[in-house]
ZARO-606936 format. One record per residue: x, y, z of N, C-alpha, C, O in turn; residue in one letter. Coordinates in steps of 0.05 Angstrom, whole numbers, plus 5000, padded with zeros to 4 digits. Layout:
N
XYZXYZXYZXYZA...
//
This chain:
321
391740926258392540656267390940576291390640736310X389940326291388640216314390640026328392239886315X390440006354392339836370390739646387388739726400X391539396387390439206406392739096422394739016412X392339086448394338976466393138756483390938786494X394538526484393438306499394738036491396838036478X393537826500394737556497394237446469392137486456X396237296460396037116437396136826447397736766464X394436656437394236376445394136206421393436296399X394635946425393935746406391635586418392035456439X389335586406387035426415387335146404387135106380X387634956422387634676413384734576418383934536440X383334536396380434476397379934176396380734046376X378634076416378033786417375033746412373333856427X374433596392371733526385371433226385373533086385X369033126383368632836380369832736354370532506352X370132916334371232836309374232856307375332766287X375532966327378432986326379533246339377933386352X382133296336383433526348384633706326385833606307X384133966329385334166311386534396328385634446350X388534526317389734756330389135006314389535016289X388235216328387635476315388935696331389035686356X390035896318391136126332388736286343386736326329X389036376368386836526381387836706403390036816401X386236746423386636946444384737176437384737276415X383137256457381137456452382237716439381237796418X384237846450385338086438386438036410385938196391X387837816406388837756380386637726360386737826337X384437586367382137556350380937826342380137866319X380838016361379738276355381538416335380638556317X384238396339386038516320385638416292385538566272X385438146289384938026263382238116252382038186228X380238126269377638216260377638496249376438556229X379038676263379238956254380738966227379939116209X382838816225384438816199382738716176382838826154X381138506181379538396160377238586152376038556130X376638776170374738976163376039226152374939446151X378539196143380039396128381039626144381339846134X381639576170382839786186385839726191386539496195X387539926189390339886197390539836227389539996242X391839616235391839536263394539406270395639266254X395439466294397739326305397039176330395239246344X398438946334397938776357400338776375402538706366X400038856400402138856419401638626438399738646455X403138416436402838176453405338006451407138066436X405337786466407637616466407037346454404837246455X409237216443409136946433411936846432413836996431X412236576433414836466437416336396411415136416389X418836316414420436216391420035916387421835756390X417535846382416835566379414935536355414135736343X414135296350412335246327409635396330408635506311X408635386355406135536359406535836355404835966344X408835936364409336226361409536296331408636516323X410736126315410936166287408136176275407636336256X406336006285403536006275402136276282400636376266X402636376307401436626315402336846296400736996286X405036876292406037086275404937066247404237266234X404936816236403936786208401036856206400136976186X399436786226396536836226396037136226394437236210X397437286243397137576244398037706218396637876207X400337626208401337746183399637686159399437846141X398237446159396537376137394137556135392937586113X393337686157391137876157392138166158390638356162X394838206153396038466151396038616178395938866178X396138466200396438586226399438636231401038456227X400138876239402938936245403738826272402138816291X406238746274407338616298409838776308412038706300X409438976325411839126333413638976353415939056356X412638766366414238606384414838336371413038206359X417338256372418137986362417737776383416837836405X418437526377418137306396420037336419422137456417X419337206442421137206465421836916472421236726456X423136876495424236616501422236436517422936206522X419936536524417936376538416236216518416036286495X415035996527413335836509410835996501409836156517X409935956477407336076468405135966485405035726491X403236136493401036046510399035876494398635906470X397935676508396135486496393435476512393535466536X391235476497388635436509387435186496387335156472X386535006513385234756502382234796505381134836527X380834786482377934816481376534556476377234416457X374734486493373134246490370434326479368934466493X369734246455367234316442365134096446365633866439X362834166458360833966463359033936438359434076418X357133756440355433696416353733926408352633926386X353334126425351734366419353434586407352434806401X356134546406357934746395359034936415360635116408X358334906441359335086462362234996470362834766470X363835196477366635136484367235176513366235366526X368834996525369935036552372935016550373934876533X374435166567377235206563378935126587378035136610X381435036582383635026601386035156589386235176564X387835266606389935436596392735366607392935276630X394835416590397635406599398835666589399435696566X399135856607399636136600402236246610403236176632X403336436595405536616604404736886595404336936571X404337076613403437346606405137556620404737616643X406937676605408537896615409638046590410137926569X410038306593411138476572413338656584413038896585X415538536592417638696605418738906587419238866563X419139146599420339366584418339516566419139696551X415739436567413839566549413539866554413340016535X413639946579413140226586415140406571414340626562X417640326568419540496555419040526525419840726513X417640326514417040336485414340446478413740496454X412640496498409840586492409740846476408140856458X411241056483410941306468411341266438409941386422X413241096431413641036402411540856391410440916370X410840636405408940446395406140566391404740496372X405340736409402640846409402341106394400141226393X404541206384404441456369402541436345402941256328X400641606343398741596321396441406324394641396307X396241256346394041076351391541236359391641396378X389341196345386841336352384941156368382941256378X385640906371383940726387385740506399387440396385X385340446424386740226437384740036450383040116466X384839786442383039576453384639386470386939306462X383539296492384739086508382538936523380138996521X383338726537381438576553382338296559384638226553X380538136570380937856575383237806594383737956613X384637586590386837496607388937716612390037746633X389437876591391538076592391038286613392938396624X388538336620387938536640387538426668387038576687X387838166670387338036696389837896707390237886732X391537786690393637606699396237756703397237886685X397337736727399937866734402137696721401837456718X404437816715405038106719404238286696404338526698X403238166674402738326650400338516653400338726639X398438456671396138626674396838916681395639106672X398838946698399739216706400939366683400539606681X402339226665403539356642401339436622401539646609X399239276620396939346603395539596613394839776598X395039606639393739836651395440096646394240306640X398040076649399740306643399540386614399540626608X399240196596398940266568396240416563396140606548X394140316576391540456573391640736584390640926572X392940766607393141036619394841216601394241456599X396841106588398441266570396941356545397141576536X395241176535393741226510391241406514390341536496X390241406539387541526544387341826535385241896525X389441986539389142266531388842316501387942526492X389542116484389442156455387741956440386942006418X387041726452385741516438383141426451382841446475X381341326434378941186445379940926458381740796447X378840866481379540616495377240426495374940506500X377740176488375539976490376539736506378939676508X374539606519375139396538373039176538370639236536X373938926538372238696540373438516561375538396557X372138476585373338316606373638026598375537896607X371837916582371937646572373037456594375137326590X371637446616372637306640373137016636371736876622X375236926649376036636648376336536677378536536688X374136456689374236366717376036136723376936096745X376635976702378535756706381435856709383135706719X381936106702384636226705384636416729386336396747X382936616728382636806750380236716767377936776760X380736576788378636446803377336636824375136576834X378736846831377737036851376037246838377037436825X373437226841371537406828371837696839371437886825X372537716865372837986877375238126864375038366857X377437986860379738096847379038166818379638386809X377737986804377038036776375238276773375538436755X373238306791371438536791373038796795372538986781X374838796814376439036819378139106794378239336786X379338906781380938956757379139056735379839256721X376938926730375139006709374239296712374239446693X373639376737372639646741374839856737374240086729X377339786741379539966734379440036704379740266697X379039836688379139876659376539996649376540166631X374239926661371740046653371840346658370840496641X372940426680373040716687374640876666374041106661X376540746653378240876633377240846604378140966586X375240666600374340596574372140766563370540876578X372040796537369840936523367840736513365440786514X368740506504366940296493367540036509369739946510X365439936522365739696539363739486528361439546523X364739236525363039016517363538786537365838726543X361438656546361638426564359338236557357238316547X359737976562357637786558355937786584356837866605X353437686581351737656605353037466625352737496649X354537266615355837076633358137216648358537156672X359637396634361737546648360537696672361537686694X358337836667357138016687355837846710355937936733X354737626703353537446724355737336742355237306766X358037286731360237186748361437416765362037376789X361737646753362937876768361037976789361938066810X358437976784356438086802354237876807352037906795X354737676823352837466827350137566838350037746855X347937466827345337536837344337806826342137886834X345837936809345038196798344338156769345838026754X342138276760341438276732343738386715344638616721X344838246695347038346680346538616667348438786665X344038676660343538936648343739156669344539376663X343039096694343339286715346339336721347139566726X347939126719350839156723351939336701353739496706X350939296676351839466654351139756658352739936652X348739806668347840076673349740206694350440446692X350540046714352340156734355040216722356240416729X356040036705358640086692358540346676360540496675X356240416664356140656648356640906665357641106655X356040886691356441116709359241136720359941336732X360940926717363640926728365341126713365141146688X366941286727368641476714367441746708368741926698X364841766714363542026710363642116681363141956663X364342366677364342476649366542366633366542396608X368542226645370642096630370341796628372041656618X368041696637367541416637366441326610366541466590X365241086609364440966584362241126569360541246582X362541136543360341256526358141046521355841116517X358940796522356940576518357840326532360240276533X355940166541356539906552354739706537352239746537X355839506525354439316509354539036522356638956533X352238906523352138636534351238446513349138466501X352938246507352238026489350737806504351537746527X348737696491346937506505346337266488344137156489X348237186471347836946454345436976436345137176422X343736776436341436766418339336986425337637046408X339537096449337637306457338237576443336637756444X340637596432341337846418342638046436342138046460X344438216425345838416442344138646451342138716438X344838756473343538986486345639186493347939116499X344939446493346839646501345439886514343039926511X347140036529346140276543348140496538350540456539X347140736533348740976532347141206542345041176553X348241446539346841686551344141726539342341846552X343741646513341241686499339141486507336741526502X339841256519337941056527339040776523341440726525X337240586517337940306514337140206487335240306475X338540006477337939906450338339596451339839496467X336939466433337139176431336539096402334839216389X337938896392337338786365337238476368338638366386X335738336352335738046353338237936341339538056324X339037696349341237556337340437436311338237306310X341937466290341237336265341137026268342636916284X339336906254338936616257340636466236340036486212X342636326246344436176228344935906240344535866264X345935716224346735456234349435486248351335576236X349535406273351935446290353935206286353134976291X356435276279358535076278359835066306360034846318X360635286317361435316345361435616352361135786334X361835676378361735946387364536076391364736296402X366635926384369336026388369736286373369336306349X370536496388371236756375368836926368369237146357X366436846374364137006366364137276380363637476367X364637286406364737536420366937716410366637966410X369137606402371337766391370637886364371338116359X369337736347368437846322366338066326366438266312X364638026346362738236353364138486362363538706352X366138456379367738686389369038826366368939076364X370338686348371738806326369838966308370439186300X367538846302365638986285364439226299363839436286X364039216325363039436341364939676339364139896334X367539616343369539826341369839926312370240156308X369639746293369739826265367540026259367940216244X365139966270362940156266363440426278362840636266X364740436301365440686314367440836296367141076292X369440696285371440826268370140916242370741136233X368340756231367040836206365341086210364941246191X364341136234362841376240364741616245363741836249X367341566246369241786251369341866280370042096286X368641686298368541756326370841646343370741666367X372941546330375241456344377141696349377141886334X378641676370380441896379379242046402376842096403X380942116421379942256445378542516439376842596454X379242646417377942896410374942856403373443056402X374142606398371342546391369742426415367542326411X370942436439369542316462366842426466364842276471X366542686465363942816471361842726451359642656458X362642716425360742636404360042336408357742256403X361942176415361441886420359441856443357641686441X359742006464357941996487355142086480353242006493X354942256459352342356451351042196429349042286417X352041956423350941796402348041736407347241676429X346341756386343541706389342941416393344541236387X340541366405339741086409339440936382340040696381X338641076361338440956335341140866324341440656313X343141046327345840976318347040746335348440576324X346340746361347340526378346140266368347440066367X343540266361342240026351343539926325343939686321X344240116308345640046283348339916288349039726275X349840026307352339906315351939616325353539436318X349939576341349339306351348739116328349738886328X347139196309346439026287348838956270349138726262X350639146266353039106251354838896265355838716252X355138926291356738746307355538466308356938266307X352838446311351438196313351738036287351937796287X351738176265352138046239354837926237355137706226X356938056247359637946246359837696263361037496255X358537706287358637466304357137236291358037006294X355037286276353537076263355236936242355036696239X356737096227358536966207360536786222361036556212X361636876244363636716258362536456269363836256267X360136466281359036226293358236026272357835786278X357936106247357135926225359335756215358935576199X361835816224364135656215366035596238365835726259X367735396235369335306257371535496265372735626248X371935516291374235676301373735976302371636066293X375736116311375636416313376336516285378736576280X374336556268374836626240373036856233370936816221X373837106240372137336236371837406206373437326190X369637546199369037596171370737826160371737996174X371037816133372038046119369838256116367538196122X370538496107368438696104366438606083364038656086X367338476061365438376041363538166052361238176046X364637986068362937776081360937906100358537826101X361838106115359938246133357838396118355438386126X358538526096356538666081354438476070352038536070X355238236062353338036052351537936075349137906071X352737896098351137806121349038016129346837946137X349738266126347838476134345438496114343438606121X345838376091343538356072341738116079339538096070X342837936097341237706106342937446104344637436087X342337246121343937006121343936866094345936746086X341736876079341736746053343636876034344936736018X343837146034345737286017348637216024350337216007X349037156049351737076058352436786053354636696059X350436636043350936356038350736186063351835966064X349336286084349136136109346336016111344436126101X346135796124343635646127342235736152343335716174X339835836150338235906174337335656189336935446177X336935696215335835476232332935426224331735246236X
//
């Protein structure tokens, strides 16, 4: 069982052509992405007893994601995304993030989990961020930990605080993914790749096995003990970029699981991954992101769609630029 803990949102997407609502939230998108890649996954997060909350639950269940927590009495969180003519998204948020009583239920909820992923708002916004950190600490002795800061400066405006929070999770994580924009905001004036190299050293022998940096059209880059790797981004016609990083993250983790490297007992082997295998993981994840950017909203690929994309955009039915 794979576990994702974090926020669920409804993305209200505003375009020049009109307004649409999509279920989203970075951790939720990763959970859906993993499930569509045929992994058993549960999502630990909150949503309200309202129409948006019903949409969240229905969306997760439609992809066979398990929901151990039911709705609560707070409103479902909403993110409003404004899509510009180039397909890029900017966000504003109305959020409630807390998981009261989670600590008492963690031993049962995380029993049998071989991987725990978290990130984004869930790891930054109080009071829930402390509960998420406790969950990661609880899971660390038995599960692979993955983290994506997916920074939201419009919500967490204090970069010093965000950097401190991110480094707490990086130190505990085995697999870390960040965008170049995340790293530029967290470490102003520092080359994002240099920041990633520094993150690889956090935690010593218990720190990350790999740190991956997504760079949009420049293609993803990664560093691990074996060296550095880069692959080009597939060339596709972009509908929008909503959820692309989350699809990338899901496929990256799926690749780790497919290699049989999930679970704390495989930490040493994961840290010893070859540069060639790291490059293959990047290519797999980049293909998933390419499928997602080719269509509207946070809509990660199924395993069949990803397999077709890995044969080339034409095989996937996507139009190249």
